[in-house]
MOPAC internal coordinates of N, CA, C and O (Angstrom, degrees):
PM7 1SCF
backbone

  N    0.0000 0     0.00 0     0.00 0    0    0    0
  C    1.4414 1     0.00 0     0.00 0    1    0    0
  C    1.5167 1   108.47 1     0.00 0    2    1    0
  O    1.2310 1   121.26 1   -41.07 1    3    2    1
  N    1.3017 1   115.19 1   138.93 1    3    2    1
  C    1.4553 1   120.52 1   179.33 1    5    3    2
  C    1.5174 1   108.86 1  -131.22 1    6    5    3
  O    1.2310 1   120.78 1   -48.24 1    7    6    5
  N    1.3244 1   116.12 1   131.76 1    7    6    5
  C    1.4618 1   121.55 1   175.91 1    9    7    6
  C    1.5192 1   108.65 1  -130.66 1   10    9    7
  O    1.2310 1   120.85 1   -41.74 1   11   10    9
  N    1.3216 1   115.97 1   138.26 1   11   10    9
  C    1.4546 1   122.20 1   173.00 1   13   11   10
  C    1.5225 1   107.17 1  -124.80 1   14   13   11
  O    1.2310 1   120.45 1   -60.24 1   15   14   13
  N    1.3211 1   116.75 1   119.76 1   15   14   13
  C    1.4611 1   121.95 1  -177.46 1   17   15   14
  C    1.5219 1   109.43 1  -103.08 1   18   17   15
  O    1.2310 1   120.96 1   -53.25 1   19   18   17
  N    1.3109 1   115.76 1   126.75 1   19   18   17
  C    1.4589 1   123.09 1   177.36 1   21   19   18
  C    1.5276 1   106.10 1  -110.70 1   22   21   19
  O    1.2310 1   121.52 1   -96.52 1   23   22   21
  N    1.3326 1   114.69 1    83.48 1   23   22   21
  C    1.4613 1   120.04 1  -171.84 1   25   23   22
  C    1.5170 1   111.12 1   -62.25 1   26   25   23
  O    1.2310 1   120.16 1   127.42 1   27   26   25
  N    1.3096 1   117.30 1   -52.58 1   27   26   25
  C    1.4676 1   120.11 1  -179.48 1   29   27   26
  C    1.5249 1   110.01 1  -143.82 1   30   29   27
  O    1.2310 1   120.39 1   -97.97 1   31   30   29
  N    1.3383 1   116.86 1    82.03 1   31   30   29
  C    1.4616 1   119.38 1   177.13 1   33   31   30
  C    1.5268 1   110.79 1   -61.77 1   34   33   31
  O    1.2310 1   121.12 1   -28.06 1   35   34   33
  N    1.3022 1   115.47 1   151.94 1   35   34   33
  C    1.4577 1   121.66 1   178.52 1   37   35   34
  C    1.5287 1   110.48 1   -52.07 1   38   37   35
  O    1.2310 1   120.92 1   -46.48 1   39   38   37
  N    1.3180 1   115.84 1   133.52 1   39   38   37
  C    1.4518 1   121.19 1   177.38 1   41   39   38
  C    1.5217 1   114.65 1    93.11 1   42   41   39
  O    1.2310 1   119.99 1   175.81 1   43   42   41
  N    1.3509 1   117.63 1    -4.19 1   43   42   41
  C    1.4591 1   120.59 1   178.14 1   45   43   42
  C    1.5213 1   110.44 1  -107.84 1   46   45   43
  O    1.2310 1   119.84 1   -25.14 1   47   46   45
  N    1.3219 1   117.92 1   154.86 1   47   46   45
  C    1.4660 1   121.29 1  -175.82 1   49   47   46
  C    1.5275 1   112.70 1   -71.23 1   50   49   47
  O    1.2310 1   120.36 1   -14.37 1   51   50   49
  N    1.3378 1   116.92 1   165.63 1   51   50   49
  C    1.4598 1   121.64 1   177.74 1   53   51   50
  C    1.5280 1   111.31 1   -59.09 1   54   53   51
  O    1.2310 1   121.18 1   -22.95 1   55   54   53
  N    1.3225 1   115.34 1   157.05 1   55   54   53
  C    1.4668 1   121.85 1  -179.74 1   57   55   54
  C    1.5233 1   109.96 1  -119.20 1   58   57   55
  O    1.2310 1   121.35 1   -14.68 1   59   58   57
  N    1.3143 1   115.02 1   165.32 1   59   58   57
  C    1.4653 1   121.13 1   176.47 1   61   59   58
  C    1.5215 1   108.21 1  -136.22 1   62   61   59
  O    1.2310 1   120.96 1   -99.52 1   63   62   61
  N    1.3425 1   115.77 1    80.48 1   63   62   61
  C    1.4590 1   120.22 1   175.56 1   65   63   62
  C    1.5118 1   115.99 1    88.68 1   66   65   63
  O    1.2310 1   119.90 1  -160.05 1   67   66   65
  N    1.3127 1   117.80 1    19.95 1   67   66   65
  C    1.4612 1   120.36 1   176.62 1   69   67   66
  C    1.5183 1   110.26 1  -147.06 1   70   69   67
  O    1.2310 1   120.85 1   -15.71 1   71   70   69
  N    1.3358 1   115.97 1   164.29 1   71   70   69
  C    1.4587 1   122.65 1   174.31 1   73   71   70
  C    1.5187 1   108.59 1  -101.52 1   74   73   71
  O    1.2310 1   120.60 1   -36.63 1   75   74   73
  N    1.3382 1   116.45 1   143.37 1   75   74   73
  C    1.4584 1   119.03 1   175.37 1   77   75   74
  C    1.5206 1   110.99 1   -66.11 1   78   77   75
  O    1.2310 1   120.29 1   149.46 1   79   78   77
  N    1.3425 1   117.05 1   -30.54 1   79   78   77
  C    1.4615 1   120.48 1   179.89 1   81   79   78
  C    1.5254 1   109.47 1  -152.75 1   82   81   79
  O    1.2310 1   121.31 1   -30.27 1   83   82   81
  N    1.3220 1   115.09 1   149.73 1   83   82   81
  C    1.4589 1   121.81 1   174.99 1   85   83   82
  C    1.5287 1   106.92 1  -137.78 1   86   85   83
  O    1.2310 1   120.64 1   -52.86 1   87   86   85
  N    1.3169 1   116.38 1   127.14 1   87   86   85
  C    1.4659 1   121.70 1   173.92 1   89   87   86
  C    1.5226 1   107.27 1  -103.35 1   90   89   87
  O    1.2310 1   120.78 1   -33.60 1   91   90   89
  N    1.3342 1   116.11 1   146.40 1   91   90   89
  C    1.4668 1   118.07 1  -177.55 1   93   91   90
  C    1.5151 1   111.99 1  -152.98 1   94   93   91
  O    1.2310 1   121.60 1   -20.89 1   95   94   93
  N    1.3125 1   114.55 1   159.11 1   95   94   93
  C    1.4605 1   123.58 1   170.68 1   97   95   94
  C    1.5137 1   106.36 1  -132.38 1   98   97   95
  O    1.2310 1   120.48 1   -34.73 1   99   98   97
  N    1.3157 1   116.68 1   145.27 1   99   98   97
  C    1.4544 1   119.94 1   177.30 1  101   99   98
  C    1.5146 1   112.51 1   134.76 1  102  101   99
  O    1.2310 1   121.22 1     6.14 1  103  102  101
  N    1.3231 1   115.26 1  -173.86 1  103  102  101
  C    1.4627 1   123.78 1  -179.44 1  105  103  102
  C    1.5317 1   109.99 1   -76.22 1  106  105  103
  O    1.2310 1   120.08 1   -56.06 1  107  106  105
  N    1.3258 1   117.44 1   123.94 1  107  106  105
  C    1.4663 1   121.78 1  -179.55 1  109  107  106
  C    1.5240 1   110.80 1   -83.12 1  110  109  107
  O    1.2310 1   121.28 1   -41.16 1  111  110  109
  N    1.3287 1   115.15 1   138.84 1  111  110  109
  C    1.4601 1   122.51 1   175.16 1  113  111  110
  C    1.5206 1   106.57 1  -125.74 1  114  113  111
  O    1.2310 1   120.63 1   -61.98 1  115  114  113
  N    1.3131 1   116.41 1   118.02 1  115  114  113
  C    1.4575 1   121.48 1   179.44 1  117  115  114
  C    1.5171 1   108.25 1  -104.61 1  118  117  115
  O    1.2310 1   120.81 1   -56.35 1  119  118  117
  N    1.3268 1   116.05 1   123.65 1  119  118  117
  C    1.4592 1   121.60 1  -178.98 1  121  119  118
  C    1.5248 1   108.23 1  -106.40 1  122  121  119
  O    1.2310 1   121.23 1   -56.14 1  123  122  121
  N    1.3154 1   115.26 1   123.86 1  123  122  121
  C    1.4627 1   121.21 1   177.59 1  125  123  122
  C    1.5149 1   110.75 1   -59.47 1  126  125  123
  O    1.2310 1   121.12 1   -19.95 1  127  126  125
  N    1.3191 1   115.45 1   160.05 1  127  126  125
  C    1.4566 1   120.81 1   177.85 1  129  127  126
  C    1.5223 1   110.74 1   -54.48 1  130  129  127
  O    1.2310 1   121.15 1   -53.67 1  131  130  129
  N    1.3147 1   115.41 1   126.33 1  131  130  129
  C    1.4598 1   121.73 1   179.11 1  133  131  130
  C    1.5171 1   108.99 1  -103.17 1  134  133  131
  O    1.2310 1   120.90 1   -39.36 1  135  134  133
  N    1.3162 1   115.89 1   140.64 1  135  134  133
  C    1.4620 1   123.02 1  -177.80 1  137  135  134
  C    1.5255 1   108.81 1  -120.67 1  138  137  135
  O    1.2310 1   119.60 1    -9.11 1  139  138  137
  N    1.3372 1   118.36 1   170.89 1  139  138  137
  C    1.4648 1   121.51 1  -174.03 1  141  139  138
  C    1.5338 1   114.34 1   -81.30 1  142  141  139
  O    1.2310 1   120.93 1  -124.81 1  143  142  141
  N    1.3364 1   115.83 1    55.19 1  143  142  141
  C    1.4563 1   121.40 1   174.85 1  145  143  142
  C    1.5187 1   108.74 1  -110.34 1  146  145  143
  O    1.2310 1   120.36 1   -36.85 1  147  146  145
  N    1.3516 1   116.92 1   143.15 1  147  146  145
  C    1.4465 1   120.34 1   175.88 1  149  147  146
  C    1.5274 1   109.62 1   -83.78 1  150  149  147
  O    1.2310 1   120.31 1     2.60 1  151  150  149
  N    1.3244 1   117.02 1  -177.40 1  151  150  149
  C    1.4620 1   122.14 1  -175.77 1  153  151  150
  C    1.5262 1   112.68 1   -62.01 1  154  153  151
  O    1.2310 1   119.99 1   158.02 1  155  154  153
  N    1.3331 1   117.62 1   -21.98 1  155  154  153
  C    1.4605 1   121.20 1   178.04 1  157  155  154
  C    1.5254 1   112.65 1   -92.83 1  158  157  155
  O    1.2310 1   120.24 1  -177.93 1  159  158  157
  N    1.3360 1   117.15 1     2.07 1  159  158  157
  C    1.4551 1   121.30 1   179.73 1  161  159  158
  C    1.5071 1   114.58 1    84.69 1  162  161  159
  O    1.2310 1   120.60 1  -164.21 1  163  162  161
  N    1.3376 1   116.45 1    15.79 1  163  162  161
  C    1.4651 1   120.96 1   179.49 1  165  163  162
  C    1.5183 1   110.74 1   -92.44 1  166  165  163
  O    1.2310 1   120.66 1   -40.48 1  167  166  165
  N    1.3306 1   116.35 1   139.52 1  167  166  165
  C    1.4558 1   121.67 1   176.21 1  169  167  166
  C    1.5302 1   109.84 1   -63.93 1  170  169  167
  O    1.2310 1   120.74 1   -46.53 1  171  170  169
  N    1.3169 1   116.18 1   133.47 1  171  170  169
  C    1.4654 1   122.28 1   175.85 1  173  171  170
  C    1.5240 1   107.74 1  -107.78 1  174  173  171
  O    1.2310 1   120.17 1   -51.46 1  175  174  173
  N    1.3209 1   117.29 1   128.54 1  175  174  173
  C    1.4573 1   121.46 1   173.30 1  177  175  174
  C    1.5084 1   115.24 1    76.64 1  178  177  175
  O    1.2310 1   119.88 1  -135.52 1  179  178  177
  N    1.3182 1   117.84 1    44.48 1  179  178  177
  C    1.4710 1   120.02 1   177.54 1  181  179  178
  C    1.5309 1   109.31 1   -52.68 1  182  181  179
  O    1.2310 1   120.53 1   -58.10 1  183  182  181
  N    1.3285 1   116.60 1   121.90 1  183  182  181
  C    1.4564 1   121.44 1   179.04 1  185  183  182
  C    1.5178 1   115.17 1    75.29 1  186  185  183
  O    1.2310 1   119.60 1  -176.88 1  187  186  185
  N    1.3281 1   118.37 1     3.12 1  187  186  185
  C    1.4665 1   123.27 1  -176.68 1  189  187  186
  C    1.5297 1   109.36 1  -118.63 1  190  189  187
  O    1.2310 1   120.12 1   -83.42 1  191  190  189
  N    1.3400 1   117.39 1    96.58 1  191  190  189
  C    1.4709 1   119.17 1  -174.72 1  193  191  190
  C    1.5250 1   113.72 1   -59.67 1  194  193  191
  O    1.2310 1   119.53 1   143.13 1  195  194  193
  N    1.3239 1   118.50 1   -36.87 1  195  194  193
  C    1.4711 1   119.46 1  -177.69 1  197  195  194
  C    1.5283 1   110.99 1   -65.98 1  198  197  195
  O    1.2310 1   120.19 1   137.19 1  199  198  197
  N    1.3245 1   117.24 1   -42.81 1  199  198  197
  C    1.4736 1   120.29 1   178.03 1  201  199  198
  C    1.5202 1   110.88 1   -66.52 1  202  201  199
  O    1.2310 1   120.37 1   142.78 1  203  202  201
  N    1.3318 1   116.90 1   -37.22 1  203  202  201
  C    1.4621 1   119.21 1   178.71 1  205  203  202
  C    1.5320 1   111.01 1   -65.53 1  206  205  203
  O    1.2310 1   120.38 1   134.75 1  207  206  205
  N    1.3166 1   116.87 1   -45.25 1  207  206  205
  C    1.4664 1   119.89 1   179.31 1  209  207  206
  C    1.5274 1   110.02 1   -63.32 1  210  209  207
  O    1.2310 1   120.12 1   139.40 1  211  210  209
  N    1.3251 1   117.37 1   -40.60 1  211  210  209
  C    1.4727 1   120.62 1   178.42 1  213  211  210
  C    1.5210 1   110.37 1   -60.11 1  214  213  211
  O    1.2310 1   119.96 1   137.74 1  215  214  213
  N    1.3387 1   117.68 1   -42.26 1  215  214  213
  C    1.4684 1   119.88 1   178.83 1  217  215  214
  C    1.5188 1   111.27 1   -65.50 1  218  217  215
  O    1.2310 1   120.37 1   141.18 1  219  218  217
  N    1.3206 1   116.90 1   -38.82 1  219  218  217
  C    1.4616 1   120.23 1   178.41 1  221  219  218
  C    1.5286 1   109.92 1   -62.37 1  222  221  219
  O    1.2310 1   119.56 1   136.85 1  223  222  221
  N    1.3349 1   118.45 1   -43.15 1  223  222  221
  C    1.4644 1   119.77 1   178.18 1  225  223  222
  C    1.5293 1   111.29 1   -67.13 1  226  225  223
  O    1.2310 1   119.81 1   145.98 1  227  226  225
  N    1.3201 1   117.97 1   -34.02 1  227  226  225
  C    1.4650 1   120.60 1   173.56 1  229  227  226
  C    1.5217 1   109.82 1   -60.94 1  230  229  227
  O    1.2310 1   120.62 1   135.07 1  231  230  229
  N    1.3176 1   116.42 1   -44.93 1  231  230  229
  C    1.4669 1   120.39 1   179.62 1  233  231  230
  C    1.5276 1   111.51 1   -65.51 1  234  233  231
  O    1.2310 1   120.20 1   139.74 1  235  234  233
  N    1.3282 1   117.23 1   -40.26 1  235  234  233
  C    1.4696 1   119.91 1   176.53 1  237  235  234
  C    1.5237 1   110.34 1   -59.86 1  238  237  235
  O    1.2310 1   120.41 1   133.41 1  239  238  237
  N    1.3279 1   116.83 1   -46.59 1  239  238  237
  C    1.4708 1   120.96 1  -179.54 1  241  239  238
  C    1.5202 1   111.09 1   -61.78 1  242  241  239
  O    1.2310 1   120.08 1   141.09 1  243  242  241
  N    1.3198 1   117.45 1   -38.91 1  243  242  241
  C    1.4688 1   121.23 1   179.51 1  245  243  242
  C    1.5229 1   110.92 1   -66.51 1  246  245  243
  O    1.2310 1   120.31 1   136.08 1  247  246  245
  N    1.3268 1   117.00 1   -43.92 1  247  246  245
  C    1.4622 1   120.88 1   178.30 1  249  247  246
  C    1.5284 1   110.80 1   -64.03 1  250  249  247
  O    1.2310 1   120.53 1   137.11 1  251  250  249
  N    1.3241 1   116.59 1   -42.89 1  251  250  249
  C    1.4682 1   120.18 1   178.40 1  253  251  250
  C    1.5201 1   111.09 1   -62.67 1  254  253  251
  O    1.2310 1   120.19 1   136.76 1  255  254  253
  N    1.3293 1   117.25 1   -43.24 1  255  254  253
  C    1.4659 1   121.37 1  -179.99 1  257  255  254
  C    1.5310 1   110.78 1   -60.19 1  258  257  255
  O    1.2310 1   120.22 1   143.02 1  259  258  257
  N    1.3176 1   117.18 1   -36.98 1  259  258  257
  C    1.4633 1   120.65 1   178.82 1  261  259  258
  C    1.5277 1   111.03 1   -60.87 1  262  261  259
  O    1.2310 1   120.54 1   151.34 1  263  262  261
  N    1.3260 1   116.57 1   -28.66 1  263  262  261
  C    1.4603 1   122.30 1   179.68 1  265  263  262
  C    1.5284 1   111.86 1   -97.43 1  266  265  263
  O    1.2310 1   120.44 1  -170.29 1  267  266  265
  N    1.3429 1   116.77 1     9.71 1  267  266  265
  C    1.4601 1   120.65 1   178.39 1  269  267  266
  C    1.5176 1   113.99 1    77.99 1  270  269  267
  O    1.2310 1   120.36 1  -154.09 1  271  270  269
  N    1.3216 1   116.93 1    25.91 1  271  270  269
  C    1.4712 1   121.14 1  -177.10 1  273  271  270
  C    1.5237 1   109.76 1  -128.75 1  274  273  271
  O    1.2310 1   121.20 1    -3.65 1  275  274  273
  N    1.3290 1   115.31 1   176.35 1  275  274  273
  C    1.4586 1   121.78 1   178.21 1  277  275  274
  C    1.5154 1   109.51 1  -142.97 1  278  277  275
  O    1.2310 1   121.04 1    -1.76 1  279  278  277
  N    1.3175 1   115.61 1   178.24 1  279  278  277
  C    1.4651 1   119.95 1  -179.06 1  281  279  278
  C    1.5262 1   111.68 1   -59.80 1  282  281  279
  O    1.2310 1   119.76 1   151.05 1  283  282  281
  N    1.3247 1   118.07 1   -28.95 1  283  282  281
  C    1.4686 1   121.02 1   178.79 1  285  283  282
  C    1.5331 1   111.94 1   -65.78 1  286  285  283
  O    1.2310 1   120.24 1   164.45 1  287  286  285
  N    1.3343 1   117.15 1   -15.55 1  287  286  285
  C    1.4621 1   121.49 1   179.13 1  289  287  286
  C    1.5292 1   112.80 1   -91.18 1  290  289  287
  O    1.2310 1   119.97 1   173.50 1  291  290  289
  N    1.3293 1   117.67 1    -6.50 1  291  290  289
  C    1.4660 1   121.31 1  -177.00 1  293  291  290
  C    1.5268 1   109.70 1   -72.85 1  294  293  291
  O    1.2310 1   121.02 1   -51.94 1  295  294  293
  N    1.3345 1   115.66 1   128.06 1  295  294  293
  C    1.4577 1   121.02 1   177.94 1  297  295  294
  C    1.5266 1   112.09 1  -109.90 1  298  297  295
  O    1.2310 1   120.06 1   166.94 1  299  298  297
  N    1.3597 1   117.48 1   -13.06 1  299  298  297
  C    1.4703 1   120.54 1  -178.96 1  301  299  298
  C    1.5221 1   109.26 1  -153.48 1  302  301  299
  O    1.2310 1   121.00 1   -47.76 1  303  302  301
  N    1.3196 1   115.70 1   132.24 1  303  302  301
  C    1.4656 1   123.01 1   172.27 1  305  303  302
  C    1.5230 1   108.36 1  -118.91 1  306  305  303
  O    1.2310 1   120.66 1   -39.13 1  307  306  305
  N    1.3125 1   116.34 1   140.87 1  307  306  305
  C    1.4545 1   121.68 1   169.42 1  309  307  306
  C    1.5208 1   106.19 1  -120.88 1  310  309  307
  O    1.2310 1   121.07 1   -57.52 1  311  310  309
  N    1.3239 1   115.55 1   122.48 1  311  310  309
  C    1.4605 1   123.03 1  -172.54 1  313  311  310
  C    1.5177 1   109.10 1  -116.44 1  314  313  311
  O    1.2310 1   121.22 1   -46.80 1  315  314  313
  N    1.3260 1   115.27 1   133.20 1  315  314  313
  C    1.4572 1   122.18 1   176.43 1  317  315  314
  C    1.5212 1   107.58 1  -119.02 1  318  317  315
  O    1.2310 1   120.15 1   -61.87 1  319  318  317
  N    1.3252 1   117.32 1   118.13 1  319  318  317
  C    1.4637 1   122.96 1   176.93 1  321  319  318
  C    1.5233 1   109.00 1  -114.87 1  322  321  319
  O    1.2310 1   120.94 1   -35.91 1  323  322  321
  N    1.3301 1   115.82 1   144.09 1  323  322  321
  C    1.4658 1   119.74 1   178.77 1  325  323  322
  C    1.5258 1   111.85 1   -94.58 1  326  325  323
  O    1.2310 1   120.15 1   170.48 1  327  326  325
  N    1.3395 1   117.32 1    -9.52 1  327  326  325
  C    1.4684 1   120.06 1  -177.80 1  329  327  326
  C    1.5291 1   108.73 1  -144.47 1  330  329  327
  O    1.2310 1   120.58 1   -58.12 1  331  330  329
  N    1.3176 1   116.50 1   121.88 1  331  330  329
  C    1.4696 1   121.33 1   179.74 1  333  331  330
  C    1.5298 1   111.44 1   -56.80 1  334  333  331
  O    1.2310 1   120.00 1   150.93 1  335  334  333
  N    1.3246 1   117.60 1   -29.07 1  335  334  333
  C    1.4689 1   121.76 1   179.96 1  337  335  334
  C    1.5303 1   111.94 1   -64.47 1  338  337  335
  O    1.2310 1   119.73 1   163.71 1  339  338  337
  N    1.3330 1   118.12 1   -16.29 1  339  338  337
  C    1.4662 1   121.93 1  -179.85 1  341  339  338
  C    1.5259 1   112.88 1   -84.99 1  342  341  339
  O    1.2310 1   119.97 1   176.64 1  343  342  341
  N    1.3319 1   117.67 1    -3.36 1  343  342  341
  C    1.4605 1   121.20 1  -176.44 1  345  343  342
  C    1.5229 1   112.19 1   -58.65 1  346  345  343
  O    1.2310 1   119.49 1   134.97 1  347  346  345
  N    1.3167 1   118.58 1   -45.03 1  347  346  345
  C    1.4774 1   120.37 1  -179.56 1  349  347  346
  C    1.5219 1   111.14 1   -62.14 1  350  349  347
  O    1.2310 1   120.06 1   137.66 1  351  350  349
  N    1.3231 1   117.49 1   -42.34 1  351  350  349
  C    1.4698 1   120.78 1   178.29 1  353  351  350
  C    1.5206 1   110.12 1   -62.94 1  354  353  351
  O    1.2310 1   120.41 1   136.91 1  355  354  353
  N    1.3441 1   116.83 1   -43.09 1  355  354  353
  C    1.4567 1   120.25 1   177.18 1  357  355  354
  C    1.5258 1   110.92 1   -57.27 1  358  357  355
  O    1.2310 1   120.40 1   131.17 1  359  358  357
  N    1.3223 1   116.84 1   -48.83 1  359  358  357
  C    1.4636 1   120.47 1  -177.34 1  361  359  358
  C    1.5221 1   112.04 1   -63.37 1  362  361  359
  O    1.2310 1   119.92 1   140.05 1  363  362  361
  N    1.3278 1   117.76 1   -39.95 1  363  362  361
  C    1.4749 1   120.28 1   178.10 1  365  363  362
  C    1.5253 1   110.96 1   -59.70 1  366  365  363
  O    1.2310 1   120.47 1   132.95 1  367  366  365
  N    1.3163 1   116.71 1   -47.05 1  367  366  365
  C    1.4650 1   120.29 1  -178.39 1  369  367  366
  C    1.5225 1   110.34 1   -70.21 1  370  369  367
  O    1.2310 1   120.14 1   133.23 1  371  370  369
  N    1.3219 1   117.33 1   -46.77 1  371  370  369
  C    1.4636 1   121.02 1   179.38 1  373  371  370
  C    1.5233 1   111.24 1   -53.34 1  374  373  371
  O    1.2310 1   120.96 1   136.42 1  375  374  373
  N    1.3303 1   115.76 1   -43.58 1  375  374  373
  C    1.4637 1   120.07 1  -175.48 1  377  375  374
  C    1.5226 1   112.71 1   -67.12 1  378  377  375
  O    1.2310 1   119.56 1   163.53 1  379  378  377
  N    1.3164 1   118.45 1   -16.47 1  379  378  377
  C    1.4737 1   121.71 1   174.37 1  381  379  378
  C    1.5244 1   111.54 1   -83.76 1  382  381  379
  O    1.2310 1   120.34 1   167.36 1  383  382  381
  N    1.3328 1   116.95 1   -12.64 1  383  382  381
  C    1.4673 1   120.54 1  -173.16 1  385  383  382
  C    1.5230 1   114.46 1  -113.65 1  386  385  383
  O    1.2310 1   119.94 1   167.85 1  387  386  385
  N    1.3200 1   117.73 1   -12.15 1  387  386  385
  C    1.4626 1   119.56 1  -178.93 1  389  387  386
  C    1.5271 1   109.82 1  -116.38 1  390  389  387
  O    1.2310 1   121.28 1   -17.77 1  391  390  389
  N    1.3270 1   115.16 1   162.23 1  391  390  389
  C    1.4548 1   121.87 1   173.95 1  393  391  390
  C    1.5297 1   106.98 1   -82.60 1  394  393  391
  O    1.2310 1   120.25 1   -71.12 1  395  394  393
  N    1.3194 1   117.13 1   108.88 1  395  394  393
  C    1.4591 1   120.59 1  -175.18 1  397  395  394
  C    1.5268 1   113.03 1   -66.45 1  398  397  395
  O    1.2310 1   120.16 1   160.66 1  399  398  397
  N    1.3265 1   117.29 1   -19.34 1  399  398  397
  C    1.4631 1   120.25 1   176.65 1  401  399  398
  C    1.5285 1   111.34 1   -80.57 1  402  401  399
  O    1.2310 1   120.67 1   156.68 1  403  402  401
  N    1.3451 1   116.32 1   -23.32 1  403  402  401
  C    1.4683 1   122.22 1  -179.30 1  405  403  402
  C    1.5267 1   109.50 1  -135.65 1  406  405  403
  O    1.2310 1   119.89 1  -118.35 1  407  406  405
  N    1.3263 1   117.82 1    61.65 1  407  406  405
  C    1.4680 1   119.56 1  -175.37 1  409  407  406
  C    1.5262 1   111.50 1   -71.26 1  410  409  407
  O    1.2310 1   120.86 1   -26.43 1  411  410  409
  N    1.3301 1   115.96 1   153.57 1  411  410  409
  C    1.4667 1   118.91 1   176.68 1  413  411  410
  C    1.5239 1   111.12 1   -70.70 1  414  413  411
  O    1.2310 1   120.90 1   -19.11 1  415  414  413
  N    1.3170 1   115.88 1   160.89 1  415  414  413
  C    1.4619 1   119.93 1   167.56 1  417  415  414
  C    1.5257 1   106.23 1   -64.93 1  418  417  415
  O    1.2310 1   120.04 1   -27.73 1  419  418  417
  N    1.3241 1   117.52 1   152.27 1  419  418  417
  C    1.4619 1   119.84 1  -175.98 1  421  419  418
  C    1.5170 1   111.78 1  -147.17 1  422  421  419
  O    1.2310 1   122.07 1   -28.87 1  423  422  421
  N    1.3245 1   113.64 1   151.13 1  423  422  421
  C    1.4550 1   122.72 1   168.52 1  425  423  422
  C    1.5113 1   105.93 1  -129.60 1  426  425  423
  O    1.2310 1   120.44 1   -46.59 1  427  426  425
  N    1.3342 1   116.77 1   133.41 1  427  426  425
  C    1.4542 1   121.48 1   176.76 1  429  427  426
  C    1.5202 1   107.67 1  -123.44 1  430  429  427
  O    1.2310 1   121.08 1   -52.65 1  431  430  429
  N    1.3280 1   115.54 1   127.35 1  431  430  429
  C    1.4558 1   121.29 1  -176.15 1  433  431  430
  C    1.5250 1   109.30 1  -124.04 1  434  433  431
  O    1.2310 1   120.64 1   -48.32 1  435  434  433
  N    1.3077 1   116.38 1   131.68 1  435  434  433
  C    1.4557 1   121.37 1   173.11 1  437  435  434
  C    1.5310 1   106.67 1   -88.60 1  438  437  435
  O    1.2310 1   120.76 1   -56.37 1  439  438  437
  N    1.3443 1   116.14 1   123.63 1  439  438  437
  C    1.4576 1   120.94 1  -175.77 1  441  439  438
  C    1.5246 1   110.44 1  -119.70 1  442  441  439
  O    1.2310 1   121.08 1   -23.77 1  443  442  441
  N    1.3050 1   115.55 1   156.23 1  443  442  441
  C    1.4612 1   121.79 1   179.55 1  445  443  442
  C    1.5278 1   111.25 1   -67.50 1  446  445  443
  O    1.2310 1   120.35 1   145.92 1  447  446  445
  N    1.3161 1   116.95 1   -34.08 1  447  446  445
  C    1.4556 1   120.78 1  -179.87 1  449  447  446
  C    1.5120 1   110.80 1  -174.83 1  450  449  447
  O    1.2310 1   121.54 1   -13.85 1  451  450  449
  N    1.3410 1   114.66 1   166.15 1  451  450  449
  C    1.4602 1   121.94 1   176.32 1  453  451  450
  C    1.5297 1   107.91 1  -115.66 1  454  453  451
  O    1.2310 1   119.74 1     1.17 1  455  454  453
  N    1.3092 1   118.09 1  -178.83 1  455  454  453
  C    1.4572 1   122.49 1  -173.22 1  457  455  454
  C    1.5283 1   112.90 1   -58.44 1  458  457  455
  O    1.2310 1   119.90 1   149.08 1  459  458  457
  N    1.3208 1   117.79 1   -30.92 1  459  458  457
  C    1.4690 1   122.71 1   174.83 1  461  459  458
  C    1.5257 1   106.55 1  -116.49 1  462  461  459
  O    1.2310 1   120.11 1   -50.59 1  463  462  461
  N    1.3043 1   117.39 1   129.41 1  463  462  461
  C    1.4632 1   121.08 1  -175.64 1  465  463  462
  C    1.5268 1   113.12 1   -62.89 1  466  465  463
  O    1.2310 1   119.28 1   163.58 1  467  466  465
  N    1.3392 1   118.97 1   -16.42 1  467  466  465
  C    1.4675 1   121.11 1   178.26 1  469  467  466
  C    1.5242 1   112.94 1   -87.04 1  470  469  467
  O    1.2310 1   120.04 1   166.41 1  471  470  469
  N    1.3422 1   117.53 1   -13.59 1  471  470  469
  C    1.4646 1   120.84 1   177.55 1  473  471  470
  C    1.5217 1   108.89 1   -73.55 1  474  473  471
  O    1.2310 1   120.75 1   -51.85 1  475  474  473
  N    1.3196 1   116.17 1   128.15 1  475  474  473
  C    1.4665 1   121.45 1   177.69 1  477  475  474
  C    1.5259 1   111.38 1  -101.62 1  478  477  475
  O    1.2310 1   120.34 1   166.58 1  479  478  477
  N    1.3479 1   116.95 1   -13.42 1  479  478  477
  C    1.4615 1   121.27 1  -174.04 1  481  479  478
  C    1.5196 1   110.69 1  -151.62 1  482  481  479
  O    1.2310 1   121.48 1   -33.64 1  483  482  481
  N    1.3280 1   114.77 1   146.36 1  483  482  481
  C    1.4619 1   123.18 1   169.46 1  485  483  482
  C    1.5187 1   106.35 1  -142.92 1  486  485  483
  O    1.2310 1   120.66 1   -40.09 1  487  486  485
  N    1.3277 1   116.35 1   139.91 1  487  486  485
  C    1.4724 1   120.84 1  -178.50 1  489  487  486
  C    1.5274 1   108.80 1  -137.57 1  490  489  487
  O    1.2310 1   120.51 1   -47.47 1  491  490  489
  N    1.3376 1   116.64 1   132.53 1  491  490  489
  C    1.4605 1   120.32 1   169.48 1  493  491  490
  C    1.5184 1   108.53 1  -115.52 1  494  493  491
  O    1.2310 1   120.87 1   -15.76 1  495  494  493
  N    1.3300 1   115.93 1   164.24 1  495  494  493
  C    1.4630 1   119.61 1  -173.12 1  497  495  494
  C    1.5187 1   111.56 1  -143.28 1  498  497  495
  O    1.2310 1   121.74 1   -27.04 1  499  498  497
  N    1.3103 1   114.27 1   152.96 1  499  498  497
  C    1.4554 1   123.35 1   168.85 1  501  499  498
  C    1.5214 1   105.92 1  -119.86 1  502  501  499
  O    1.2310 1   121.04 1   -56.29 1  503  502  501
  N    1.3288 1   115.61 1   123.71 1  503  502  501
  C    1.4599 1   121.07 1   177.86 1  505  503  502
  C    1.5120 1   108.86 1  -121.30 1  506  505  503
  O    1.2310 1   120.16 1   -21.65 1  507  506  505
  N    1.3151 1   117.29 1   158.35 1  507  506  505
  C    1.4529 1   122.80 1   178.37 1  509  507  506
  C    1.5183 1   107.63 1  -132.43 1  510  509  507
  O    1.2310 1   121.35 1   -50.52 1  511  510  509
  N    1.3027 1   115.01 1   129.48 1  511  510  509
  C    1.4747 1   121.00 1  -178.19 1  513  511  510
  C    1.5021 1   109.20 1  -123.31 1  514  513  511
  O    1.2310 1   120.10 1   180.00 1  515  514  513

């Protein structure tokens, strides 16, 4: 597997925990949007964005492991937040799970709602192994 991270190419604005571009070779693993449910389908962290984001990253890691990969293999994250105020909590948790020297490319979208009104976050991923 080969990854090349272009965190801040000349002429692009500063970043906060992501790369503007990532080039890769290898087997692609696409992880569906993960939500803050535990293995039994119970909501984790009702009203607590940091706990919800932590559960989502736990779920991402579990899905990646099933495919023989880990968070270090992630080249792209797409993040959906229902409240802009949760951005700091998202970044704190994300930064514990990614390599800050080689962060994945990312898209973050503020959405009106997710499939369950108690979900504050959903994240999908593209990994390469």
